[in-house]
py3Dmol code that shows the C-alpha trace and the ligand (Angstrom):
import py3Dmol

protein = """\
ATOM      1  CA  MET A   1      -0.335   5.876 -16.208  1.00  0.00           C
ATOM      2  CA  PRO A   2      -0.979   9.549 -15.462  1.00  0.00           C
ATOM      3  CA  GLU A   3       0.448  12.359 -17.577  1.00  0.00           C
ATOM      4  CA  ILE A   4       2.006  14.778 -15.104  1.00  0.00           C
ATOM      5  CA  GLY A   5       3.141  17.498 -17.521  1.00  0.00           C
ATOM      6  CA  ALA A   6       0.654  20.163 -16.388  1.00  0.00           C
ATOM      7  CA  ASP A   7       0.696  19.150 -12.745  1.00  0.00           C
ATOM      8  CA  PRO A   8       1.146  22.129 -10.351  1.00  0.00           C
ATOM      9  CA  TYR A   9       2.464  19.802  -7.636  1.00  0.00           C
ATOM     10  CA  VAL A  10       5.454  18.375  -9.526  1.00  0.00           C
ATOM     11  CA  SER A  11       8.019  20.339  -7.540  1.00  0.00           C
ATOM     12  CA  ALA A  12       6.326  19.545  -4.185  1.00  0.00           C
ATOM     13  CA  ARG A  13       6.380  15.868  -5.123  1.00  0.00           C
ATOM     14  CA  LEU A  14      10.047  15.898  -6.144  1.00  0.00           C
ATOM     15  CA  GLU A  15      10.912  17.688  -2.908  1.00  0.00           C
ATOM     16  CA  MET A  16       9.004  14.995  -0.992  1.00  0.00           C
ATOM     17  CA  VAL A  17      11.036  12.312  -2.757  1.00  0.00           C
ATOM     18  CA  GLU A  18      14.364  13.954  -1.936  1.00  0.00           C
ATOM     19  CA  LYS A  19      13.710  15.246   1.592  1.00  0.00           C
ATOM     20  CA  GLN A  20      11.384  12.604   3.026  1.00  0.00           C
ATOM     21  CA  LEU A  21      12.355   9.459   1.142  1.00  0.00           C
ATOM     22  CA  ARG A  22      15.881   9.427  -0.298  1.00  0.00           C
ATOM     23  CA  SER A  23      17.399  11.273   2.651  1.00  0.00           C
ATOM     24  CA  ARG A  24      15.772   8.794   5.077  1.00  0.00           C
ATOM     25  CA  GLY A  25      17.131   5.717   3.371  1.00  0.00           C
ATOM     26  CA  ILE A  26      14.752   4.722   0.564  1.00  0.00           C
ATOM     27  CA  ARG A  27      17.296   3.449  -1.960  1.00  0.00           C
ATOM     28  CA  ASP A  28      15.330   1.632  -4.685  1.00  0.00           C
ATOM     29  CA  GLU A  29      15.351   4.033  -7.648  1.00  0.00           C
ATOM     30  CA  ARG A  30      12.246   2.389  -9.122  1.00  0.00           C
ATOM     31  CA  VAL A  31      10.318   3.104  -5.919  1.00  0.00           C
ATOM     32  CA  LEU A  32      11.586   6.688  -5.839  1.00  0.00           C
ATOM     33  CA  ARG A  33      10.552   7.165  -9.479  1.00  0.00           C
ATOM     34  CA  ALA A  34       7.096   5.719  -8.780  1.00  0.00           C
ATOM     35  CA  MET A  35       6.644   8.070  -5.813  1.00  0.00           C
ATOM     36  CA  ALA A  36       7.732  10.953  -8.073  1.00  0.00           C
ATOM     37  CA  ARG A  37       5.092  10.037 -10.641  1.00  0.00           C
ATOM     38  CA  VAL A  38       1.915   9.285  -8.687  1.00  0.00           C
ATOM     39  CA  PRO A  39      -0.156  12.468  -8.115  1.00  0.00           C
ATOM     40  CA  ARG A  40      -0.786  12.046  -4.375  1.00  0.00           C
ATOM     41  CA  HIS A  41      -2.823  15.274  -4.235  1.00  0.00           C
ATOM     42  CA  GLU A  42      -5.534  13.557  -6.323  1.00  0.00           C
ATOM     43  CA  PHE A  43      -6.033  10.916  -3.612  1.00  0.00           C
ATOM     44  CA  VAL A  44      -6.709  13.222  -0.652  1.00  0.00           C
ATOM     45  CA  PRO A  45      -9.886  15.220   0.073  1.00  0.00           C
ATOM     46  CA  GLY A  46      -9.901  18.488  -1.934  1.00  0.00           C
ATOM     47  CA  GLU A  47      -9.255  20.652   1.117  1.00  0.00           C
ATOM     48  CA  SER A  48      -6.072  18.651   1.873  1.00  0.00           C
ATOM     49  CA  ALA A  49      -4.546  18.862  -1.614  1.00  0.00           C
ATOM     50  CA  ALA A  50      -2.153  21.649  -0.619  1.00  0.00           C
ATOM     51  CA  THR A  51      -0.745  19.478   2.200  1.00  0.00           C
ATOM     52  CA  ALA A  52      -0.714  16.200   0.235  1.00  0.00           C
ATOM     53  CA  TYR A  53       3.103  16.102  -0.018  1.00  0.00           C
ATOM     54  CA  GLU A  54       3.784  16.858   3.634  1.00  0.00           C
ATOM     55  CA  ASP A  55       5.372  14.328   5.956  1.00  0.00           C
ATOM     56  CA  HIS A  56       2.250  12.856   7.616  1.00  0.00           C
ATOM     57  CA  PRO A  57      -0.832  10.697   7.007  1.00  0.00           C
ATOM     58  CA  ILE A  58      -4.022  12.485   5.911  1.00  0.00           C
ATOM     59  CA  GLY A  59      -7.623  11.702   6.823  1.00  0.00           C
ATOM     60  CA  ILE A  60      -9.889  10.311   4.090  1.00  0.00           C
ATOM     61  CA  ALA A  61     -13.544   9.157   4.194  1.00  0.00           C
ATOM     62  CA  GLU A  62     -14.878   6.548   6.664  1.00  0.00           C
ATOM     63  CA  GLY A  63     -12.446   7.720   9.380  1.00  0.00           C
ATOM     64  CA  GLN A  64      -9.498   6.121   7.539  1.00  0.00           C
ATOM     65  CA  THR A  65      -6.157   7.562   6.395  1.00  0.00           C
ATOM     66  CA  ILE A  66      -3.817   7.723   3.420  1.00  0.00           C
ATOM     67  CA  SER A  67      -0.469   6.705   4.882  1.00  0.00           C
ATOM     68  CA  GLN A  68       2.548   9.005   5.296  1.00  0.00           C
ATOM     69  CA  PRO A  69       4.631   9.083   2.070  1.00  0.00           C
ATOM     70  CA  PHE A  70       7.680   7.549   3.797  1.00  0.00           C
ATOM     71  CA  MET A  71       5.583   4.645   5.092  1.00  0.00           C
ATOM     72  CA  VAL A  72       4.218   3.921   1.605  1.00  0.00           C
ATOM     73  CA  ALA A  73       7.693   4.042   0.029  1.00  0.00           C
ATOM     74  CA  SER A  74       9.188   1.901   2.781  1.00  0.00           C
ATOM     75  CA  MET A  75       6.512  -0.797   2.529  1.00  0.00           C
ATOM     76  CA  VAL A  76       6.676  -0.868  -1.256  1.00  0.00           C
ATOM     77  CA  GLU A  77      10.484  -1.076  -1.148  1.00  0.00           C
ATOM     78  CA  ALA A  78      10.276  -3.930   1.372  1.00  0.00           C
ATOM     79  CA  ALA A  79       7.951  -5.799  -0.990  1.00  0.00           C
ATOM     80  CA  GLU A  80      10.773  -5.952  -3.621  1.00  0.00           C
ATOM     81  CA  ILE A  81       8.362  -5.654  -6.555  1.00  0.00           C
ATOM     82  CA  GLU A  82       9.577  -6.820  -9.982  1.00  0.00           C
ATOM     83  CA  PRO A  83       7.942  -5.787 -13.296  1.00  0.00           C
ATOM     84  CA  ALA A  84       6.268  -9.173 -13.883  1.00  0.00           C
ATOM     85  CA  ASP A  85       4.836  -9.416 -10.359  1.00  0.00           C
ATOM     86  CA  VAL A  86       1.193  -9.837  -9.422  1.00  0.00           C
ATOM     87  CA  VAL A  87       0.589  -7.992  -6.168  1.00  0.00           C
ATOM     88  CA  LEU A  88      -2.215  -7.874  -3.598  1.00  0.00           C
ATOM     89  CA  GLU A  89      -2.736  -4.824  -1.415  1.00  0.00           C
ATOM     90  CA  VAL A  90      -5.008  -5.169   1.626  1.00  0.00           C
ATOM     91  CA  GLY A  91      -6.594  -1.829   2.540  1.00  0.00           C
ATOM     92  CA  ALA A  92      -7.095   0.155  -0.678  1.00  0.00           C
ATOM     93  CA  GLY A  93      -8.223   3.298   1.184  1.00  0.00           C
ATOM     94  CA  SER A  94      -7.810   6.164  -1.277  1.00  0.00           C
ATOM     95  CA  GLY A  95      -6.090   3.962  -3.887  1.00  0.00           C
ATOM     96  CA  TYR A  96      -2.780   5.850  -3.593  1.00  0.00           C
ATOM     97  CA  GLN A  97      -0.511   2.969  -2.577  1.00  0.00           C
ATOM     98  CA  ALA A  98      -2.160   0.745  -5.207  1.00  0.00           C
ATOM     99  CA  ALA A  99      -1.134   3.339  -7.809  1.00  0.00           C
ATOM    100  CA  VAL A 100       2.468   3.300  -6.534  1.00  0.00           C
ATOM    101  CA  LEU A 101       2.466  -0.511  -6.683  1.00  0.00           C
ATOM    102  CA  ALA A 102       0.964  -0.421 -10.170  1.00  0.00           C
ATOM    103  CA  GLU A 103       3.882   1.704 -11.395  1.00  0.00           C
ATOM    104  CA  LEU A 104       6.169  -1.219 -10.494  1.00  0.00           C
ATOM    105  CA  ALA A 105       4.167  -4.427 -10.986  1.00  0.00           C
ATOM    106  CA  ALA A 106       2.360  -6.122 -13.877  1.00  0.00           C
ATOM    107  CA  GLU A 107      -0.951  -6.356 -12.032  1.00  0.00           C
ATOM    108  CA  VAL A 108      -2.286  -5.118  -8.704  1.00  0.00           C
ATOM    109  CA  PHE A 109      -5.342  -6.367  -6.843  1.00  0.00           C
ATOM    110  CA  THR A 110      -6.415  -4.205  -3.939  1.00  0.00           C
ATOM    111  CA  ILE A 111      -9.171  -4.999  -1.464  1.00  0.00           C
ATOM    112  CA  GLU A 112     -11.032  -2.586   0.817  1.00  0.00           C
ATOM    113  CA  ARG A 113     -13.655  -3.310   3.489  1.00  0.00           C
ATOM    114  CA  PHE A 114     -15.581  -0.036   3.039  1.00  0.00           C
ATOM    115  CA  PRO A 115     -17.558  -0.173  -0.239  1.00  0.00           C
ATOM    116  CA  ALA A 116     -17.604   3.640  -0.552  1.00  0.00           C
ATOM    117  CA  LEU A 117     -13.784   3.825  -0.366  1.00  0.00           C
ATOM    118  CA  ALA A 118     -13.409   0.955  -2.831  1.00  0.00           C
ATOM    119  CA  ALA A 119     -15.788   2.670  -5.264  1.00  0.00           C
ATOM    120  CA  SER A 120     -14.067   6.054  -5.104  1.00  0.00           C
ATOM    121  CA  ALA A 121     -10.590   4.476  -5.381  1.00  0.00           C
ATOM    122  CA  GLN A 122     -11.704   2.492  -8.417  1.00  0.00           C
ATOM    123  CA  LYS A 123     -13.172   5.581 -10.086  1.00  0.00           C
ATOM    124  CA  LEU A 124     -10.087   7.707  -9.454  1.00  0.00           C
ATOM    125  CA  LEU A 125      -7.611   5.031 -10.556  1.00  0.00           C
ATOM    126  CA  ALA A 126      -9.555   4.542 -13.798  1.00  0.00           C
ATOM    127  CA  HIS A 127      -9.674   8.309 -14.333  1.00  0.00           C
ATOM    128  CA  LEU A 128      -5.887   8.475 -13.890  1.00  0.00           C
ATOM    129  CA  GLY A 129      -5.444   5.715 -16.461  1.00  0.00           C
ATOM    130  CA  TYR A 130      -4.306   2.823 -14.267  1.00  0.00           C
ATOM    131  CA  ALA A 131      -5.419  -0.157 -16.336  1.00  0.00           C
ATOM    132  CA  ASN A 132      -3.508  -2.749 -14.280  1.00  0.00           C
ATOM    133  CA  ILE A 133      -5.380  -2.327 -10.963  1.00  0.00           C
ATOM    134  CA  VAL A 134      -8.470  -4.258  -9.867  1.00  0.00           C
ATOM    135  CA  VAL A 135     -10.292  -2.920  -6.781  1.00  0.00           C
ATOM    136  CA  ALA A 136     -12.321  -5.437  -4.755  1.00  0.00           C
ATOM    137  CA  THR A 137     -14.603  -4.949  -1.758  1.00  0.00           C
ATOM    138  CA  GLY A 138     -14.421  -7.366   1.162  1.00  0.00           C
ATOM    139  CA  ASP A 139     -12.423  -8.660   4.100  1.00  0.00           C
ATOM    140  CA  GLY A 140      -8.804  -8.567   2.992  1.00  0.00           C
ATOM    141  CA  SER A 141      -7.631 -10.272   6.183  1.00  0.00           C
ATOM    142  CA  GLU A 142      -8.714 -13.394   4.290  1.00  0.00           C
ATOM    143  CA  GLY A 143      -6.711 -12.304   1.235  1.00  0.00           C
ATOM    144  CA  LEU A 144      -8.187 -12.637  -2.249  1.00  0.00           C
ATOM    145  CA  ARG A 145      -7.825 -16.324  -2.955  1.00  0.00           C
ATOM    146  CA  GLN A 146      -9.312 -16.312  -6.463  1.00  0.00           C
ATOM    147  CA  HIS A 147      -6.336 -14.363  -7.864  1.00  0.00           C
ATOM    148  CA  ALA A 148      -3.563 -16.029  -5.796  1.00  0.00           C
ATOM    149  CA  PRO A 149      -0.681 -16.760  -5.786  1.00  0.00           C
ATOM    150  CA  TYR A 150       0.876 -13.315  -5.378  1.00  0.00           C
ATOM    151  CA  SER A 151       4.514 -12.294  -5.672  1.00  0.00           C
ATOM    152  CA  ALA A 152       3.893  -9.814  -2.864  1.00  0.00           C
ATOM    153  CA  ILE A 153       1.112  -8.864  -0.465  1.00  0.00           C
ATOM    154  CA  VAL A 154       1.214  -5.455   1.205  1.00  0.00           C
ATOM    155  CA  VAL A 155      -1.126  -4.973   4.159  1.00  0.00           C
ATOM    156  CA  ALA A 156      -1.818  -1.286   4.837  1.00  0.00           C
ATOM    157  CA  ALA A 157      -3.573  -1.859   8.180  1.00  0.00           C
ATOM    158  CA  ALA A 158      -2.454  -3.175  11.588  1.00  0.00           C
ATOM    159  CA  SER A 159      -2.928  -6.875  12.277  1.00  0.00           C
ATOM    160  CA  PRO A 160      -2.781  -8.573  15.698  1.00  0.00           C
ATOM    161  CA  SER A 161      -0.838 -11.464  14.121  1.00  0.00           C
ATOM    162  CA  ILE A 162       0.301 -12.746  10.724  1.00  0.00           C
ATOM    163  CA  PRO A 163      -2.751 -14.261   8.988  1.00  0.00           C
ATOM    164  CA  GLN A 164      -1.651 -17.721   7.837  1.00  0.00           C
ATOM    165  CA  THR A 165      -4.016 -17.503   4.864  1.00  0.00           C
ATOM    166  CA  LEU A 166      -2.047 -14.519   3.516  1.00  0.00           C
ATOM    167  CA  VAL A 167       1.220 -16.497   3.726  1.00  0.00           C
ATOM    168  CA  GLU A 168      -0.507 -19.350   1.891  1.00  0.00           C
ATOM    169  CA  GLN A 169      -1.523 -16.972  -0.909  1.00  0.00           C
ATOM    170  CA  LEU A 170       2.118 -16.073  -1.644  1.00  0.00           C
ATOM    171  CA  ARG A 171       4.018 -17.876  -4.346  1.00  0.00           C
ATOM    172  CA  GLU A 172       7.373 -19.380  -3.402  1.00  0.00           C
ATOM    173  CA  ASN A 173       9.802 -16.588  -2.458  1.00  0.00           C
ATOM    174  CA  GLY A 174       6.818 -14.191  -2.235  1.00  0.00           C
ATOM    175  CA  ARG A 175       6.872 -11.360   0.332  1.00  0.00           C
ATOM    176  CA  LEU A 176       4.177 -10.332   2.801  1.00  0.00           C
ATOM    177  CA  VAL A 177       4.684  -6.835   4.246  1.00  0.00           C
ATOM    178  CA  ILE A 178       2.486  -6.290   7.288  1.00  0.00           C
ATOM    179  CA  PRO A 179       2.317  -4.169  10.463  1.00  0.00           C
ATOM    180  CA  VAL A 180       1.869  -6.591  13.378  1.00  0.00           C
ATOM    181  CA  GLY A 181       0.995  -5.731  16.970  1.00  0.00           C
ATOM    182  CA  GLY A 182      -1.585  -4.075  19.192  1.00  0.00           C
ATOM    183  CA  ALA A 183      -4.055  -1.390  18.220  1.00  0.00           C
ATOM    184  CA  GLU A 184      -1.776   1.401  19.479  1.00  0.00           C
ATOM    185  CA  GLN A 185       1.570   0.367  18.035  1.00  0.00           C
ATOM    186  CA  GLN A 186       2.884  -2.248  15.655  1.00  0.00           C
ATOM    187  CA  GLU A 187       6.102  -3.525  14.137  1.00  0.00           C
ATOM    188  CA  LEU A 188       6.501  -3.685  10.374  1.00  0.00           C
ATOM    189  CA  GLN A 189       7.322  -7.271   9.459  1.00  0.00           C
ATOM    190  CA  VAL A 190       8.330  -8.859   6.159  1.00  0.00           C
ATOM    191  CA  VAL A 191       7.441 -12.539   5.809  1.00  0.00           C
ATOM    192  CA  ARG A 192       9.143 -14.392   2.961  1.00  0.00           C
ATOM    193  CA  ARG A 193       7.656 -17.711   1.876  1.00  0.00           C
ATOM    194  CA  LEU A 194      10.641 -20.013   1.446  1.00  0.00           C
ATOM    195  CA  PRO A 195      10.584 -23.727   0.532  1.00  0.00           C
ATOM    196  CA  ASP A 196      11.471 -24.713   4.107  1.00  0.00           C
ATOM    197  CA  GLY A 197       8.916 -22.397   5.701  1.00  0.00           C
ATOM    198  CA  PRO A 198       8.288 -18.675   6.246  1.00  0.00           C
ATOM    199  CA  ARG A 199      11.175 -16.401   7.291  1.00  0.00           C
ATOM    200  CA  ILE A 200      10.210 -13.287   9.245  1.00  0.00           C
ATOM    201  CA  GLU A 201      12.213 -10.050   9.203  1.00  0.00           C
ATOM    202  CA  ARG A 202      11.279  -7.450  11.825  1.00  0.00           C
ATOM    203  CA  LYS A 203      11.816  -3.880  10.656  1.00  0.00           C
ATOM    204  CA  TYR A 204      10.667  -0.935  12.805  1.00  0.00           C
ATOM    205  CA  LYS A 205       7.833   0.409  14.935  1.00  0.00           C
ATOM    206  CA  CYS A 206       4.859   1.940  13.163  1.00  0.00           C
ATOM    207  CA  LYS A 207       1.214   2.902  13.681  1.00  0.00           C
ATOM    208  CA  PHE A 208      -1.628   1.976  11.346  1.00  0.00           C
ATOM    209  CA  VAL A 209      -5.416   1.925  11.517  1.00  0.00           C
ATOM    210  CA  PRO A 210      -6.643  -1.579  12.418  1.00  0.00           C
ATOM    211  CA  LEU A 211      -7.171  -4.442  10.018  1.00  0.00           C
ATOM    212  CA  VAL A 212     -10.788  -5.292  10.854  1.00  0.00           C
ATOM    213  CA  GLY A 213     -11.913  -8.748   9.855  1.00  0.00           C
ATOM    214  CA  LYS A 214     -11.843 -12.493  10.394  1.00  0.00           C
ATOM    215  CA  TYR A 215      -8.040 -12.646  10.849  1.00  0.00           C
ATOM    216  CA  GLY A 216      -7.610  -9.077  12.084  1.00  0.00           C
ATOM    217  CA  PHE A 217      -9.203  -7.141  14.926  1.00  0.00           C
ATOM    218  CA  SER A 218     -12.861  -7.772  15.599  1.00  0.00           C
ATOM    219  CA  ARG A 219     -13.903  -4.086  15.289  1.00  0.00           C
ATOM    220  CA  SER A 220     -12.500  -0.593  14.527  1.00  0.00           C
TER     221      SER A 220
END
"""
ligand_1 = """\
27
SAM
N -3.421 2.095 1.165
C -4.306 3.174 1.478
C -4.024 4.403 0.657
O -3.027 4.419 -0.068
O -4.819 5.341 0.751
C -4.302 3.543 2.940
C -4.811 2.457 3.762
S -5.481 2.911 5.301
C -4.051 3.198 6.236
C -6.016 1.290 5.788
C -7.216 0.814 5.014
O -7.436 -0.557 5.350
C -8.494 1.536 5.376
O -9.078 2.074 4.218
C -9.364 0.452 5.985
O -10.744 0.611 5.727
C -8.813 -0.780 5.329
N -9.098 -2.047 6.007
C -9.098 -2.320 7.327
N -9.410 -3.614 7.535
C -9.595 -4.169 6.305
C -9.917 -5.464 5.864
N -10.110 -6.492 6.696
N -10.037 -5.679 4.530
C -9.844 -4.667 3.645
N -9.540 -3.409 4.020
C -9.403 -3.166 5.331
"""
view = py3Dmol.view(width=600, height=400)
view.addModel(protein, "pdb")
view.setStyle({"model": 0}, {"cartoon": {"style": "trace"}})
view.addModel(ligand_1, "xyz")
view.setStyle({"model": 1}, {"stick": {}})
view.zoomTo()
view.show()
């Protein structure tokens, strides 16, 4: 886990936690602590470091984005991560959300369709000392069956529907957090795998880049 003692962005990050997260209803203290620890400025292009803690998504390579801090905190909170959990993230992007998840879980697998993003996320996460994250390249709309079952799956891209294969890769009582809808707007949904079938909770409107793959959209 990163040592943040000499970090010039500590106060910006703490202000982000208070003004963008706690004041908007993020209540889980473990999530707030994780967001206060992960050096978000390391995950954005160098020219965006000064704006890394502002209240918006930021462009990264391959035309993709690192999500708005509130969105990351809200999805991670909805995933109800416990310390022993094994978690899958679909859409590694910069690796930022994987780092937040790794602060809370025992092990995090994250999968990214762009090899260049996967490679740079892997390099950065290793540099920051995250030993409990594995970065894979491939179509995460199919999940990552070889490491299933997962306590939680967090999909950081918009899906036209809930991929059944992701539900199947949850353990019992596992949570799938996923934006579902059209390319322009989605609804954040939490699917819980219960013994008598999945239970879906609909949360709020959101906007993500598309999940492109076999069980997502056919192209970006
Ligand atoms: N979690 C990322 C972060 O913290 O930087 C941000 C994710 S970005 C909003 C969505 C990511 O999902 C993009 O990097 C995109 O390439 C990726 N993606 C889209 N479809 C995918 C798929 N089928 N499998 C894996 N990754 C996918």
